[in-house]
MARBA-3410 file (N, C-alpha, C, O; in Angstrom, 1 decimal):
236
127.5,126.1,72.3,127.2,125.7,73.6,126.0,126.5,74.2,126.0,127.8,74.0 ~ 125.0,125.9,74.8,123.9,126.6,75.3,124.3,127.5,76.5,125.1,127.1,77.3 ~ 123.7,128.6,76.6,123.9,129.5,77.7,123.5,128.9,79.0,122.4,128.3,79.0 ~ 124.2,129.1,80.1,123.7,128.5,81.4,122.4,129.1,81.8,122.1,130.3,81.6 ~ 121.6,128.3,82.4,120.3,128.8,82.9,120.5,129.7,84.1,121.4,129.4,85.0
119.8,130.8,84.2,119.9,131.7,85.2,118.6,131.7,86.1,117.5,131.5,85.6 ~ 118.8,132.0,87.4,117.7,132.1,88.3,116.9,133.4,88.0,117.6,134.4,87.6 ~ 115.6,133.4,88.1,114.8,134.6,87.9,113.7,134.6,88.9,113.3,133.6,89.5 ~ 113.1,135.8,89.1,112.0,136.0,90.1,110.7,135.9,89.4,110.4,136.8,88.6 ~ 110.0,134.8,89.6,108.7,134.7,89.0,107.6,135.2,90.0,107.8,135.1,91.2
106.5,135.7,89.4,105.4,136.2,90.3,104.2,135.2,90.2,103.8,134.8,89.2 ~ 103.6,135.0,91.4,102.5,134.1,91.5,101.3,134.8,91.0,100.8,135.8,91.6 ~ 100.7,134.3,89.9,99.5,134.9,89.3,98.2,134.2,89.8,97.2,134.9,90.0 ~ 98.3,132.9,90.1,97.1,132.2,90.6,97.5,130.9,91.3,98.6,130.4,91.0 ~ 96.7,130.4,92.2,96.9,129.2,92.9,95.6,128.4,92.8,94.5,128.9,93.3
95.6,127.2,92.3,94.4,126.4,92.2,94.5,125.1,92.9,95.6,124.4,92.7 ~ 93.5,124.7,93.6,93.6,123.4,94.3,93.1,122.3,93.3,92.0,122.4,92.8 ~ 93.9,121.3,93.1,93.6,120.2,92.2,93.0,119.0,93.0,91.9,118.5,92.7 ~ 93.7,118.6,94.1,93.2,117.6,95.0,93.5,118.0,96.4,94.1,119.1,96.6 ~ 93.2,117.2,97.4,93.5,117.5,98.8,95.0,117.8,99.0,95.4,118.5,99.9
95.9,117.1,98.2,97.3,117.2,98.4,98.1,117.9,97.3,99.3,118.0,97.4 ~ 97.4,118.4,96.3,98.1,119.0,95.2,97.5,120.3,94.8,96.2,120.5,94.9 ~ 98.3,121.3,94.4,97.9,122.6,94.0,98.7,122.9,92.7,99.8,122.5,92.5 ~ 98.0,123.7,91.8,98.7,124.2,90.6,99.0,125.7,90.8,98.1,126.5,91.1 ~ 100.3,126.1,90.7,100.7,127.4,90.8,101.1,128.0,89.4,101.9,127.5,88.8
100.4,129.1,89.1,100.7,129.8,87.8,101.6,130.9,88.1,101.4,131.8,88.9 ~ 102.8,130.9,87.3,103.8,131.9,87.5,104.0,132.7,86.3,104.1,132.1,85.2 ~ 104.1,134.0,86.4,104.5,134.8,85.3,106.0,135.0,85.3,106.6,135.2,86.4 ~ 106.7,134.9,84.2,108.1,134.9,84.1,108.6,136.1,83.3,108.2,136.4,82.2 ~ 109.5,136.9,83.9,110.1,138.1,83.2,111.0,137.7,82.1,111.1,138.4,81.1
111.6,136.5,82.2,112.5,136.0,81.1,111.9,134.6,80.6,112.6,133.6,80.6 ~ 110.7,134.7,80.1,110.0,133.4,79.7,110.7,132.8,78.5,111.1,133.6,77.5 ~ 110.9,131.5,78.5,111.4,130.8,77.3,110.5,129.6,77.0,110.0,128.9,78.0 ~ 110.1,129.4,75.8,109.2,128.3,75.5,109.8,127.0,75.9,111.0,126.7,75.5 ~ 109.1,126.2,76.6,109.5,124.9,77.0,109.0,123.8,76.1,108.3,124.0,75.2
109.5,122.6,76.3,109.0,121.4,75.6,108.2,120.6,76.6,108.6,120.5,77.8 ~ 107.1,120.0,76.2,106.3,119.2,77.2,107.1,118.1,77.8,107.7,117.3,77.0 ~ 107.2,118.0,79.1,108.0,117.0,79.8,109.1,117.6,80.5,109.8,116.9,81.3 ~ 109.4,118.9,80.3,110.5,119.6,81.0,110.0,120.0,82.4,108.8,120.0,82.7 ~ 111.0,120.5,83.2,110.7,121.0,84.5,111.4,122.3,84.9,112.3,122.7,84.1
111.0,122.9,86.0,111.7,124.0,86.6,112.2,123.7,88.0,111.6,122.9,88.7 ~ 113.3,124.3,88.3,113.8,124.3,89.7,113.2,125.4,90.5,113.1,126.5,89.9 ~ 112.8,125.2,91.7,112.3,126.2,92.6,113.2,126.3,93.8,113.5,125.3,94.4 ~ 113.7,127.5,94.1,114.6,127.6,95.3,114.1,128.6,96.3,113.6,129.7,96.0 ~ 114.1,128.2,97.6,113.7,129.0,98.7,114.9,129.3,99.5,115.8,128.5,99.7
114.9,130.6,100.0,116.1,131.0,100.9,115.5,131.5,102.2,114.7,132.4,102.2 ~ 116.0,131.0,103.3,115.6,131.3,104.6,116.3,132.6,105.1,117.3,133.0,104.5 ~ 115.8,133.3,106.1,116.4,134.5,106.6,117.9,134.3,107.0,118.7,135.2,106.9 ~ 118.2,133.1,107.4,119.6,132.8,107.9,120.5,132.4,106.7,121.6,132.1,106.9 ~ 119.9,132.4,105.5,120.7,132.1,104.3,120.6,130.7,103.9,121.1,130.3,102.8
119.9,129.8,104.6,119.8,128.4,104.2,118.9,128.3,103.0,117.9,129.0,102.9 ~ 119.3,127.5,102.1,118.5,127.3,100.8,118.1,125.9,100.6,118.8,124.9,101.0 ~ 116.9,125.7,100.1,116.3,124.4,99.7,115.8,124.5,98.3,115.2,125.5,97.9 ~ 116.0,123.5,97.5,115.7,123.5,96.1,115.0,122.2,95.7,115.5,121.2,96.1 ~ 114.0,122.3,94.9,113.3,121.1,94.4,112.9,121.4,92.9,112.8,122.5,92.4
112.7,120.3,92.2,112.3,120.4,90.8,110.9,120.0,90.6,110.4,119.0,91.2 ~ 110.1,120.8,89.8,108.7,120.5,89.6,108.4,120.5,88.1,108.8,121.5,87.4 ~ 107.7,119.5,87.6,107.4,119.4,86.2,106.4,120.5,85.8,105.6,121.0,86.6 ~ 106.5,120.9,84.6,105.6,122.0,84.0,104.3,121.3,83.5,104.4,120.2,82.8 ~ 103.2,121.8,84.0,101.9,121.2,83.6,101.3,121.9,82.4,100.4,121.3,81.7
101.7,123.1,82.1,101.0,123.8,81.0,101.7,123.5,79.7,102.8,122.9,79.6 ~ 100.9,123.9,78.6,101.4,123.7,77.3,102.4,124.8,76.9,102.2,125.9,77.4 ~ 103.3,124.5,76.0,104.3,125.6,75.6,103.6,126.7,74.8,104.2,127.8,74.7 ~ 102.4,126.5,74.3,101.8,127.5,73.5,101.3,128.7,74.3,101.1,129.8,73.8 ~ 101.2,128.5,75.6,100.9,129.7,76.5,102.2,130.5,76.8,103.2,130.0,77.3
102.1,131.7,76.4,103.3,132.6,76.4,103.4,133.4,77.7,102.4,133.9,78.2 ~ 104.6,133.5,78.3,104.8,134.4,79.4,104.6,133.8,80.8,104.9,134.5,81.8 ~ 104.0,132.6,80.8,103.7,132.0,82.1,103.8,130.5,82.0,103.8,129.9,80.9 ~ 103.9,129.9,83.2,103.9,128.4,83.3,103.0,128.0,84.5,102.8,128.7,85.4 ~ 102.6,126.7,84.4,101.9,126.1,85.6,102.8,125.0,86.2,103.4,124.2,85.4
103.0,125.1,87.5,103.7,124.0,88.2,102.7,123.4,89.1,102.1,124.1,90.0 ~ 102.5,122.1,89.0,101.6,121.4,90.0,102.4,120.7,91.0,103.3,119.9,90.7 ~ 102.1,121.0,92.3,103.0,120.6,93.4,102.2,119.7,94.4,101.1,120.1,94.8 ~ 102.7,118.5,94.6,102.1,117.7,95.7,102.7,118.0,97.0,104.0,118.1,97.1 ~ 101.9,118.2,98.0,102.4,118.5,99.4,103.0,117.3,100.0,102.3,116.3,100.3
104.3,117.3,100.4,105.0,116.3,101.1,105.2,116.8,102.5,105.8,117.8,102.7 ~ 104.5,116.1,103.5,104.4,116.7,104.8,105.8,117.0,105.5,105.9,117.9,106.2 ~ 106.8,116.1,105.2,108.1,116.4,105.8,109.1,117.0,104.8,110.3,117.0,105.0 ~ 108.5,117.6,103.7,109.4,118.2,102.7,109.8,119.6,103.2,109.3,120.2,104.1 ~ 110.8,120.2,102.4,111.4,121.5,102.8,110.8,122.6,101.9,110.8,123.7,102.3
110.2,122.2,100.7,109.7,123.2,99.8,108.2,123.1,99.6,107.6,124.2,99.7 ~ 107.7,121.9,99.4,106.3,121.8,99.1,105.3,122.3,100.2,104.3,122.9,99.9 ~ 105.6,122.2,101.5,104.8,122.7,102.5,104.7,124.3,102.4,103.6,124.8,102.7 ~ 105.8,124.9,102.1,105.8,126.4,102.0,104.9,126.7,100.8,104.1,127.7,100.9 ~ 105.1,126.0,99.7,104.3,126.4,98.5,102.8,126.2,98.7,102.0,126.9,98.1
102.4,125.2,99.6,101.0,125.0,99.8,100.5,125.9,100.9,99.3,126.4,100.8 ~ 101.2,126.1,102.0,100.7,126.7,103.2,101.0,128.2,103.3,100.3,128.9,104.1 ~ 102.0,128.7,102.7,102.5,130.0,102.9,102.4,130.9,101.6,101.9,132.1,101.7 ~ 102.7,130.4,100.5,102.7,131.1,99.2,101.4,131.8,98.9,100.3,131.1,99.1 ~ 101.4,133.0,98.5,100.2,133.7,98.2,100.2,134.5,96.9,101.3,134.6,96.3
99.1,134.9,96.4,99.1,135.6,95.1,100.0,136.9,95.2,100.0,137.6,96.2 ~ 100.7,137.1,94.2,101.6,138.3,94.1,103.0,138.0,94.7,103.9,138.8,94.5 ~ 103.2,136.9,95.4,104.5,136.6,95.9,105.4,136.3,94.8,105.0,135.9,93.7 ~ 106.7,136.3,95.1,107.7,136.0,94.1,108.5,134.7,94.5,108.7,134.5,95.7 ~ 108.8,133.9,93.5,109.6,132.7,93.7,110.8,132.7,92.8,110.8,133.2,91.6
111.9,132.2,93.3,113.1,132.1,92.5,113.1,130.8,91.8,113.0,129.7,92.4 ~ 113.1,130.9,90.4,113.0,129.7,89.6,114.0,129.7,88.5,114.6,130.7,88.2 ~ 114.3,128.5,88.0,115.3,128.3,86.9,114.8,127.2,86.0,114.4,126.1,86.4 ~ 114.8,127.5,84.7,114.4,126.5,83.7,114.1,127.2,82.4,114.4,128.3,82.2 ~ 113.5,126.4,81.4,113.1,125.0,81.5,114.4,124.0,81.5,115.4,124.4,80.9
114.2,122.9,82.1,115.3,121.9,82.2,114.8,120.6,81.7,113.7,120.2,81.9 ~ 115.7,119.8,81.1,115.5,118.5,80.7,115.3,118.4,79.2,114.7,119.2,78.5 ~ 115.8,117.3,78.6,115.7,117.1,77.2,115.4,115.7,76.7,114.9,115.5,75.6 ~ 115.6,114.7,77.5,115.3,113.3,77.1,113.8,112.9,77.3,113.3,112.0,76.6 ~ 113.2,113.5,78.3,111.8,113.2,78.6,110.8,114.2,78.1,110.1,114.9,78.8
110.8,114.4,76.7,110.0,115.4,76.1,109.2,114.8,74.9,109.7,113.8,74.3 ~ 108.1,115.3,74.6,107.4,114.9,73.4,106.7,116.2,72.8,106.1,117.0,73.6 ~ 106.8,116.3,71.5,106.1,117.3,70.8,105.4,116.7,69.6,105.8,115.6,69.2 ~ 104.3,117.3,69.1,103.5,116.7,68.1,104.3,116.4,66.8,103.9,115.4,66.1 ~ 105.4,117.1,66.6,106.1,116.8,65.3,106.9,115.5,65.4,107.3,115.0,64.4
107.0,114.9,66.6,107.6,113.6,66.8,106.7,112.5,66.4,107.2,111.3,66.1 ~ 105.4,112.8,66.2,104.5,111.8,65.8,104.0,110.8,66.9,104.2,111.1,68.0 ~ 103.4,109.7,66.5,102.8,108.8,67.5,102.5,107.5,66.8,103.2,107.2,65.8 ~ 101.6,106.7,67.3,100.7,107.0,68.4,101.4,107.1,69.7,102.6,106.7,69.8 ~ 100.8,107.7,70.7,101.4,108.1,71.9,100.8,107.4,73.1,99.6,107.5,73.3
101.7,106.7,73.9,101.3,106.0,75.1,101.9,106.7,76.3,103.1,106.8,76.4 ~ 101.1,107.2,77.2,101.5,107.9,78.4,101.2,107.1,79.6,100.0,106.7,79.8 ~ 102.2,106.9,80.5,102.0,106.0,81.7,102.4,106.9,82.9,103.5,107.3,83.0 ~ 101.5,107.0,83.9,101.8,107.8,85.0,101.2,107.3,86.3,100.2,106.7,86.3 ~ 101.8,107.7,87.4,101.3,107.3,88.8,101.3,108.6,89.6,102.3,109.2,89.8
100.1,108.9,90.2,100.0,110.0,91.1,100.4,111.3,90.4,99.9,111.6,89.4 ~ 101.3,112.1,91.1,101.7,113.4,90.5,102.6,113.2,89.2,103.0,114.2,88.6 ~ 102.9,111.9,88.9,103.6,111.7,87.7,102.8,112.0,86.4,103.4,112.1,85.3 ~ 101.5,112.3,86.6,100.7,112.7,85.5,101.0,114.2,85.0,100.6,114.6,83.9 ~ 101.7,115.0,85.9,101.9,116.4,85.6,102.6,116.6,84.2,102.1,117.3,83.4
103.8,116.0,84.0,104.5,116.3,82.7,103.7,115.7,81.5,103.7,116.2,80.4 ~ 102.9,114.6,81.8,102.1,114.0,80.8,101.0,114.9,80.4,100.5,114.9,79.2 ~ 100.4,115.7,81.4,99.4,116.6,81.1,99.9,117.7,80.2,99.1,118.2,79.4 ~ 101.1,118.1,80.4,101.7,119.1,79.5,101.7,118.6,78.1,101.4,119.4,77.1 ~ 102.0,117.3,77.9,102.0,116.7,76.5,100.6,116.7,76.0,100.3,117.0,74.8
99.6,116.3,76.8,98.2,116.3,76.4,97.7,117.7,76.0,97.0,117.8,75.0 ~ 98.0,118.7,76.8,97.6,120.0,76.5,98.2,120.6,75.3,97.6,121.3,74.5 ~ 99.5,120.2,75.1,100.2,120.6,73.8,99.5,120.0,72.6,99.3,120.6,71.6 ~ 99.2,118.7,72.7,98.5,118.0,71.6,97.2,118.7,71.2,96.9,118.9,70.1 ~ 96.4,119.2,72.3,95.2,119.9,72.0,95.5,121.3,71.3,94.9,121.6,70.3
96.5,122.0,71.9,96.8,123.3,71.4,97.3,123.3,70.0,97.1,124.2,69.2 ~ 98.1,122.2,69.7,98.7,122.1,68.4,97.7,121.5,67.3,98.0,121.5,66.1 ~ 96.5,121.2,67.8,95.4,120.7,66.9,95.8,119.3,66.3,95.4,118.9,65.2 ~ 96.6,118.5,67.0,97.0,117.2,66.6,95.9,116.2,66.7,95.2,116.2,67.7 ~ 95.9,115.2,65.8,95.0,114.1,65.9,95.7,112.8,66.2,95.2,111.7,65.9
96.9,112.9,66.7,97.7,111.7,67.0,97.0,110.9,68.0,96.6,111.4,69.1 ~ 96.8,109.6,67.8,96.2,108.7,68.7,97.0,108.7,70.0,98.2,108.4,70.0 ~ 96.3,108.9,71.1,96.9,109.0,72.4,96.2,108.2,73.5,94.9,108.2,73.5 ~ 96.9,107.5,74.3,96.3,106.8,75.5,97.1,107.2,76.7,98.3,107.2,76.7 ~ 96.4,107.4,77.8,97.0,107.7,79.1,96.6,106.5,80.1,95.4,106.2,80.3
97.6,105.9,80.6,97.5,104.8,81.6,97.9,105.4,83.0,99.0,105.8,83.2 ~ 96.9,105.6,83.9,97.1,106.4,85.1,96.7,105.6,86.3,95.7,104.9,86.4 ~ 97.6,105.7,87.3,97.4,105.1,88.6,97.1,106.2,89.7,97.8,107.2,89.7 ~ 96.2,105.9,90.6,95.9,106.9,91.6,95.4,106.1,92.9,94.8,105.1,92.8 ~ 95.8,106.7,94.1,95.4,106.0,95.3,93.9,105.9,95.4,93.4,104.8,95.7
93.1,106.9,95.1,91.7,106.9,95.1,91.2,107.8,94.0,92.0,108.5,93.3 ~ 89.9,107.7,93.7,89.3,108.5,92.6,89.5,110.0,92.9,89.6,110.8,92.0 ~ 89.4,110.4,94.2,89.5,111.8,94.6,90.9,112.3,94.4,91.2,113.5,94.5 ~ 91.9,111.4,94.3,93.3,111.8,94.2,93.7,111.9,92.7,94.9,112.2,92.4 ~ 92.8,111.7,91.8,93.2,111.9,90.4,93.4,113.3,90.0,92.4,114.1,90.0
94.6,113.7,89.7,94.9,115.1,89.4,94.4,115.4,88.0,94.6,114.6,87.1 ~ 93.8,116.6,87.8,93.2,117.0,86.5,92.1,116.1,86.0,91.8,116.0,84.8 ~ 91.4,115.5,87.0,90.3,114.6,86.6,89.3,115.2,85.6,89.0,114.5,84.6 ~ 88.8,116.3,85.9,87.8,116.9,85.0,88.4,117.3,83.7,87.7,117.0,82.7 ~ 89.6,117.8,83.6,90.2,118.1,82.4,90.5,116.9,81.5,90.3,116.9,80.3
90.9,115.8,82.2,91.2,114.6,81.4,89.9,114.0,80.8,89.9,113.6,79.7 ~ 88.8,114.1,81.6,87.5,113.6,81.1,87.0,114.5,79.9,86.5,113.9,78.9 ~ 87.2,115.8,80.0,86.8,116.7,79.0,87.6,116.5,77.7,87.1,116.5,76.6 ~ 88.9,116.3,77.9,89.8,116.1,76.7,89.4,114.8,76.0,89.5,114.7,74.8 ~ 89.0,113.8,76.7,88.6,112.6,76.1,87.3,112.7,75.3,87.1,112.0,74.3
86.5,113.7,75.7,85.2,113.9,74.9,85.5,114.8,73.7,84.8,114.7,72.6 ~ 86.5,115.7,73.7,86.8,116.7,72.7,87.5,116.1,71.5,87.3,116.6,70.4 ~ 88.4,115.2,71.7,89.4,114.8,70.7,88.9,113.5,70.0,88.2,112.7,70.6 ~ 89.3,113.3,68.7,88.8,112.2,67.9,89.0,110.9,68.5,88.1,110.0,68.6 ~ 90.2,110.6,69.0,90.5,109.3,69.6,90.4,109.3,71.1,90.3,108.2,71.7
90.3,110.5,71.7,90.2,110.6,73.2,91.5,110.2,73.8,92.0,109.0,73.6 ~ 92.2,111.1,74.4,93.6,110.8,74.9,93.6,110.0,76.2,94.6,109.7,76.7 ~ 92.4,109.7,76.7,92.3,109.1,78.1,91.9,107.6,78.0,90.8,107.3,77.7 ~ 92.8,106.8,78.4,92.5,105.4,78.8,93.1,105.3,80.2,94.3,105.2,80.4 ~ 92.3,105.3,81.2,92.8,105.5,82.6,92.6,104.3,83.5,91.9,103.4,83.2
93.4,104.2,84.6,93.2,103.2,85.5,93.3,103.8,86.9,93.9,104.9,87.1 ~ 92.6,103.2,87.9,92.8,103.6,89.3,93.4,102.4,90.0,93.0,101.3,89.8 ~ 94.5,102.7,90.7,95.2,101.7,91.4,95.7,100.5,90.5,95.7,99.4,90.9 ~ 96.1,100.9,89.3,96.8,100.0,88.4,95.9,98.9,87.8,96.4,97.8,87.5 ~ 94.6,99.1,87.7,93.8,98.1,87.1,93.2,98.8,85.8,92.6,99.9,85.9
93.3,98.1,84.7,93.0,98.7,83.4,91.5,98.9,83.2,90.7,98.1,83.6 ~ 91.2,100.1,82.6,89.8,100.4,82.3,89.8,101.5,81.3,90.5,102.5,81.4 ~ 88.9,101.4,80.3,88.8,102.5,79.3,88.0,103.6,79.9,86.9,103.4,80.4 ~ 88.5,104.9,79.9,87.8,106.0,80.5,87.2,106.9,79.4,87.9,107.3,78.5 ~ 85.9,107.1,79.4,85.2,108.0,78.6,84.5,109.1,79.4,84.2,110.2,78.9
84.1,108.7,80.6,83.4,109.7,81.5,83.6,109.2,82.9,84.2,108.1,83.2 ~ 83.2,110.0,83.9,83.6,109.8,85.3,83.2,108.4,85.8,83.9,107.9,86.7 ~ 82.1,107.9,85.4,81.6,106.6,86.0,82.6,105.5,85.7,82.5,104.5,86.4 ~ 83.5,105.6,84.7,84.4,104.5,84.4,85.6,104.5,85.2,86.5,103.7,85.1 ~ 85.8,105.6,86.1,87.0,105.6,86.9,87.0,104.6,88.0,88.0,104.2,88.5
85.8,104.2,88.5,85.7,103.3,89.6,86.1,101.9,89.2,85.2,101.2,88.7 ~ 87.3,101.5,89.5,87.8,100.1,89.1,88.4,99.4,90.3,88.8,100.1,91.3 ~ 88.5,98.1,90.3,89.1,97.4,91.4,90.6,97.8,91.6,91.2,98.3,90.7 ~ 91.1,97.5,92.8,92.4,97.7,93.1,93.3,96.6,92.7,92.8,95.4,92.5 ~ 94.6,96.8,92.4,95.5,95.7,92.1,96.5,96.2,91.1,96.6,97.4,90.8
97.3,95.3,90.6,98.4,95.6,89.7,98.0,95.1,88.3,97.2,94.2,88.1 ~ 98.6,95.7,87.3,98.4,95.3,85.9,99.4,94.1,85.6,100.6,94.2,85.9 ~ 98.9,93.0,85.1,99.8,91.9,84.7,99.8,91.7,83.2,98.9,92.3,82.5 ~ 100.7,91.0,82.7,100.9,90.9,81.3,99.7,90.3,80.6,99.5,90.6,79.4 ~ 98.9,89.5,81.2,97.8,88.8,80.6,96.5,89.7,80.6,95.5,89.2,80.1
96.6,90.8,81.2,95.4,91.7,81.3,95.4,92.6,80.1,96.4,93.0,79.5 ~ 94.2,93.0,79.6,94.0,93.8,78.5,93.0,94.9,78.7,92.0,94.6,79.5 ~ 93.1,96.0,78.1,92.1,97.0,78.2,90.9,96.6,77.4,91.1,95.8,76.4 ~ 89.7,97.0,77.8,88.5,96.5,77.1,88.3,97.2,75.8,87.4,96.8,75.1 ~ 89.1,98.2,75.4,88.9,98.8,74.1,89.6,98.0,73.1,90.2,97.0,73.4
89.5,98.5,71.8,90.2,97.8,70.7,91.7,97.8,71.0,92.2,98.8,71.6 ~ 92.4,96.8,70.7,93.8,96.7,71.0,94.6,97.8,70.2,94.3,98.1,69.1 ~ 95.5,98.5,70.9,96.3,99.6,70.2,97.2,99.1,69.2,97.5,97.9,69.1 ~ 97.7,100.0,68.3,98.7,99.6,67.3,99.9,99.0,68.0,100.1,99.3,69.2 ~ 100.7,98.2,67.3,101.8,97.5,67.9,103.0,98.5,68.1,103.8,98.2,69.0
103.1,99.6,67.4,104.2,100.5,67.6,103.7,101.8,68.2,103.0,102.6,67.6 ~ 104.1,102.1,69.5,103.7,103.3,70.2,104.9,104.0,70.6,106.0,103.4,71.0 ~ 104.9,105.3,70.7,105.9,106.1,71.4,105.4,106.2,72.8,104.3,106.7,73.1 ~ 106.3,105.8,73.8,105.9,105.7,75.1,106.7,106.6,76.1,107.9,106.7,76.0 ~ 105.9,107.2,77.0,106.6,108.0,78.1,105.9,107.6,79.4,104.7,107.5,79.5
106.7,107.4,80.4,106.2,107.1,81.7,106.8,108.0,82.8,108.0,108.2,82.8 ~ 106.0,108.5,83.8,106.5,109.2,84.9,105.8,108.7,86.2,104.6,108.9,86.3 ~ 106.6,108.2,87.1,106.1,107.5,88.2,107.2,107.2,89.2,108.4,107.4,88.9 ~ 106.8,106.8,90.4,107.7,106.4,91.4,108.3,105.0,91.0,107.6,104.3,90.2 ~ 109.5,104.7,91.4,110.2,103.4,91.0,109.3,102.2,91.3,109.3,101.3,90.5
108.5,102.2,92.4,107.7,101.1,92.8,106.5,100.9,92.0,105.8,99.9,92.1 ~ 106.2,101.9,91.1,105.0,101.9,90.3,105.1,100.7,89.3,104.1,99.9,89.1 ~ 106.2,100.5,88.7,106.4,99.4,87.7,107.3,98.3,88.3,108.5,98.7,88.6 ~ 106.9,97.1,88.3,107.8,96.0,88.7,108.0,95.1,87.6,107.0,94.7,86.9 ~ 109.3,94.7,87.3,109.6,93.8,86.2,109.0,94.4,84.9,108.5,93.7,84.0
109.2,95.7,84.7,108.6,96.4,83.6,109.5,96.2,82.4,110.7,96.5,82.4 ~ 109.0,95.5,81.3,109.8,95.3,80.1,109.4,96.2,79.0,109.9,96.0,77.9 ~ 108.4,97.1,79.2,108.0,98.0,78.2,109.1,98.9,77.8,109.9,99.4,78.7 ~ 109.3,99.2,76.5,110.4,100.1,76.0,109.8,101.5,76.0,109.4,102.0,75.0 ~ 109.9,102.1,77.1,109.4,103.5,77.2,110.5,104.4,77.9,111.3,103.9,78.7
110.4,105.7,77.6,111.3,106.6,78.3,110.7,106.9,79.6,109.5,107.2,79.7 ~ 111.4,106.7,80.7,110.9,106.9,82.1,111.6,107.9,82.8,112.8,108.2,82.6 ~ 110.9,108.6,83.7,111.5,109.6,84.6,110.9,109.4,86.0,109.7,109.4,86.2 ~ 111.8,109.1,87.0,111.3,108.9,88.3,110.8,110.2,88.9,111.4,111.2,88.8 ~ 109.6,110.0,89.6,109.0,111.2,90.2,109.7,111.6,91.5,110.1,110.7,92.3
110.0,112.9,91.7,110.7,113.3,92.9,109.7,113.9,93.8,110.1,114.4,94.9
END
């Protein structure tokens, strides 16, 4: 039986702004454990009066980075945790965290592919961990990312996604804005019409292989009448 996860005090090493509503927080961990891409950490805040609030945040970094993790957090205006992480947390502060957690929504290069990743908004965070792991592992597994975003400025990791598409043989990025398909190779291709993806729509690139390993992370409303056989995790 696996040992129970224990809370530990992580130290904030850096804070980076990704978009107007999202920040990436890099934490150094005294009891670091290698995670699997797709897992998450719990973050717990305790008020002076003893009240506690806890939320789960996906790991954005690759497991090959030792001793630290990246958590990308979207600010929810009426939330109990994310406003503190955005507006109050500073370099050198400590956070109570527990993880890594989760086992069904994970992918590692040894599982093979080709790999289809589907995400909406901040649902791209665990998928980015998979993409970064693929790069760090030197894998040439064919990978495609189907991504929805409110606007082009809300695309989290936009620069990194475009760069990874240029660096890797097959390019891990096939992106969409507001659920309309478009093959992404550089920034000019992100500007696409708004709308939903329907069964009769096709990406303009060559059709992918018929057998894909699929992972999707998004809000429930992202997919309607979704018949794709993919492992899904609702975004919190």
